[in-house]
C-alpha positions in Angstrom: 0.0 0.0 0.0 1.6 3.4 -1.1 1.8 6.5 1.0 0.4 9.9 0.0 2.9 11.9 -1.9 1.9 15.1 -0.1 2.7 13.8 3.3 6.1 12.1 2.6 8.2 15.3 3.0 6.6 16.1 6.3 7.4 12.7 7.7 10.9 12.8 6.6 11.4 16.3 8.1 9.8 15.3 11.4 11.8 12.1 11.8 15.2 13.6 11.0 15.4 17.3 11.9 13.1 20.4 12.5 11.8 22.1 9.4 13.8 25.2 8.4 11.8 27.8 6.5 13.4 30.5 4.4 12.9 34.1 5.5 12.2 35.3 2.0 9.0 33.4 1.7 7.5 34.4 5.0 3.9 34.1 3.9 4.2 30.6 2.5 6.3 29.5 5.4 3.7 30.7 7.8 1.1 28.6 6.1 3.3 25.6 6.2 4.0 26.1 9.9 0.3 26.6 10.6 -0.4 23.4 8.7 2.3 21.5 10.6 0.9 22.7 13.9 -2.7 21.8 12.9 -2.1 18.6 11.0 1.4 17.5 11.7 0.6 15.1 14.5 -2.2 13.5 12.5 0.0 13.2 9.5 2.8 11.5 11.5 0.2 9.2 13.1 -1.2 8.4 9.8 2.2 7.7 8.4 3.1 5.5 11.3 -0.1 3.6 10.9 0.5 3.2 7.2 4.1 2.0 7.9 2.7 -0.5 10.4 0.1 -1.6 7.9 2.8 -2.1 5.2 4.9 -4.0 7.6 2.0 -6.3 8.5 1.2 -6.6 4.8 4.8 -7.6 4.1 4.7 -10.1 7.0 1.4 -11.5 5.7 2.8 -11.6 2.2 5.9 -13.5 3.4 3.6 -15.9 5.4 1.4 -16.4 2.3 4.4 -17.0 0.1 5.8 -19.5 2.6 2.3 -21.1 2.9 1.9 -21.2 -0.8 5.4 -22.7 -1.2 4.5 -25.3 1.4 1.2 -26.0 -0.4 3.0 -26.2 -3.7 5.6 -28.6 -2.3 2.9 -30.7 -0.6 0.8 -30.6 -3.8 3.9 -31.5 -5.8 4.6 -34.4 -3.5 1.0 -35.5 -3.6 1.0 -35.2 -7.4 4.2 -37.2 -7.6 2.8 -39.9 -5.4 -0.4 -39.9 -7.4 1.7 -40.1 -10.6 3.7 -43.0 -9.1 0.5 -44.7 -8.0 -1.2 -44.0 -11.3 1.9 -45.3 -13.2 1.9 -48.4 -11.0 -1.8 -49.0 -11.6 -1.4 -48.4 -15.3 1.5 -50.8 -15.5 -0.5 -53.3 -13.5 -3.5 -52.8 -15.8 -1.2 -53.2 -18.8 0.2 -56.4 -17.3 -3.3 -57.7 -16.7 -4.4 -56.7 -20.1 -1.3 -58.4 -21.6 -2.1 -61.6 -19.7 -5.8 -61.4 -20.9 -4.7 -60.7 -24.4 -2.2 -63.7 -24.3 -5.1 -65.9 -23.0 -7.3 -64.6 -25.7 -4.6 -65.1 -28.3 -4.0 -68.6 -27.2 -7.8 -69.2 -27.2 -8.0 -67.8 -30.8 -5.0 -69.9 -31.8 -6.6 -73.0 -30.4 -9.9 -72.2 -32.1 -8.1 -71.5 -35.3 -6.1 -74.7 -35.0 -9.3 -76.7 -34.4 -10.9 -75.0 -37.4 -7.8 -75.7 -39.5 -7.9 -79.3 -38.4 -11.6 -79.6 -39.3 -10.9 -77.9 -42.7 -7.9 -80.2 -43.3 -10.1 -83.2 -42.5 -12.9 -82.0 -44.7 -10.4 -81.3 -47.5 -8.8 -84.8 -47.1 -12.3 -86.4 -47.2 -13.1 -84.4 -50.3 -9.8 -85.3 -51.9 -10.4 -88.9 -51.1 -13.9 -88.8 -52.6 -12.6 -87.0 -55.7 -9.8 -89.6 -56.0 -12.4 -92.4 -55.8 -14.6 -90.7 -58.3 -11.6 -90.1 -60.6 -10.5 -93.7 -60.2 -14.0 -94.8 -61.1 -14.1 -92.5 -64.1 -10.6 -93.6 -65.1 -11.6 -97.3 -65.0 -14.7 -96.5 -67.0 -12.7 -94.5 -69.6 -10.2 -97.4 -69.7 -12.9 -99.9 -70.2 -14.5 -97.7 -72.9 -11.1 -97.2 -74.6 -10.4 -101.0 -74.4 -13.8 -101.7 -75.9 -13.2 -99.1 -78.6 -9.8 -100.5 -79.3 -11.1 -104.0 -79.5 -13.9 -102.9 -81.9 -11.3 -101.0 -83.9 -9.1 -104.1 -84.0 -12.0 -106.2 -85.2 -12.9 -103.6 -87.8 -9.2 -103.4 -88.9 -9.0 -107.2 -89.1 -12.2 -107.3 -91.1 -10.9 -104.6 -93.4 -7.5 -106.3 -93.7 -9.2 -109.6 -94.6 -11.4 -107.8 -97.1 -8.3 -106.1 -98.6 -6.4 -109.4 -98.7 -9.4 -111.1 -100.3 -9.6 -108.3 -102.9 -5.9 -108.4 -103.5 -6.0 -112.2 -103.8 -8.8 -111.9 -106.3 -6.9 -109.2 -108.2 -3.7 -111.3 -108.1 -5.6 -114.3 -109.3 -7.1 -112.3 -112.1 -3.7 -110.8 -113.0 -2.2 -114.3 -112.8 -4.9 -115.7 -115.0 -4.4 -112.8 -117.4 -0.7 -113.2 -117.4 -1.0 -117.0 -117.9 -3.4 -116.3 -120.8 -0.9 -113.8 -122.2 2.0 -116.2 -121.7 0.1 -118.9 -123.5 -0.8 -116.5 -126.3 2.8 -115.3 -126.5 4.0 -118.8 -126.5 1.5 -119.7 -129.3 2.6 -116.7 -131.3 6.2 -117.5 -130.6 5.7 -121.0 -131.7 4.0 -119.8 -134.8 6.8 -117.3 -135.6 9.4 -120.0 -134.9 7.5 -122.3 -137.2 7.3 -119.6 -139.9 11.0 -118.9 -139.5 11.8 -122.5 -139.7 9.8 -122.9 -142.8 11.5 -119.9 -144.3 14.9 -121.2 -143.3 14.0 -124.5 -144.8 12.9 -122.8 -148.0 16.1 -120.9 -148.0 18.2 -124.0 -147.5 16.2 -125.8 -150.2 16.9 -122.8 -152.5 20.5 -122.9 -151.7 20.7 -126.6 -152.3 18.9 -126.3 -155.7 21.0 -123.3 -156.7 18.0 -121.6 -157.9 18.3 -118.4 -155.8 20.9 -115.8 -156.8 23.3 -114.3 -154.4 21.4 -111.0 -154.5 18.0 -112.6 -153.6 19.7 -114.7 -151.0 21.2 -111.6 -149.3 17.8 -109.9 -149.5 16.1 -112.9 -147.9 18.8 -113.0 -145.1 18.4 -109.3 -144.5 14.6 -109.6 -144.2 15.0 -112.6 -141.9 17.4 -110.6 -139.7 15.1 -107.6 -139.6 12.1 -109.8 -138.6 14.2 -111.5 -135.9 15.2 -108.1 -134.5 11.5 -106.9 -134.6 10.2 -110.0 -132.9 12.9 -110.0 -130.3 
């Protein structure tokens, strides 16, 4: 709390030494002296009370600061303890949650393992059923293929027999035709041989009789050679 500015000089003067007033300003000084006589004691009393009040206020302020510091320290200790307790509770909750989560994870893993085992069993059953069906179908296809191959073999054998029969018939026909041609050629050859023989005999008879001239004999030999070449 601040003191009035107008009363500060008066207090200082009263506490240290008597006021000295200049002679030149006698009227003003008289007013000051009159004011000091009338109000000086009240002013000093007021100043003293103000000083005491400031002292008390300073004491109260120091007490409040000390009390506030104590409260702050106590509150800090309390907050630190609460933080430690809260951290401990939080760690405990985290540990408990971790344990619960581990239990849940193991339960989920067990459930997943059971489901996987069931799925594997169902898949194995399906695969076995499919293998049986495929084996049945394969045997059926093999039987059908065997029957088809047997039928095809029978058809091929029949076709081969038909072809062999046809070939035999053609060969017989060709053989008959060739035999007929051979007989015809043999007959023609015999006829030509006979004709040549007759001509040779005639030629020999002509030579023996001496009737044929050398020129006609050469002509006849030439014609005979030409005929032999053509026939051969």
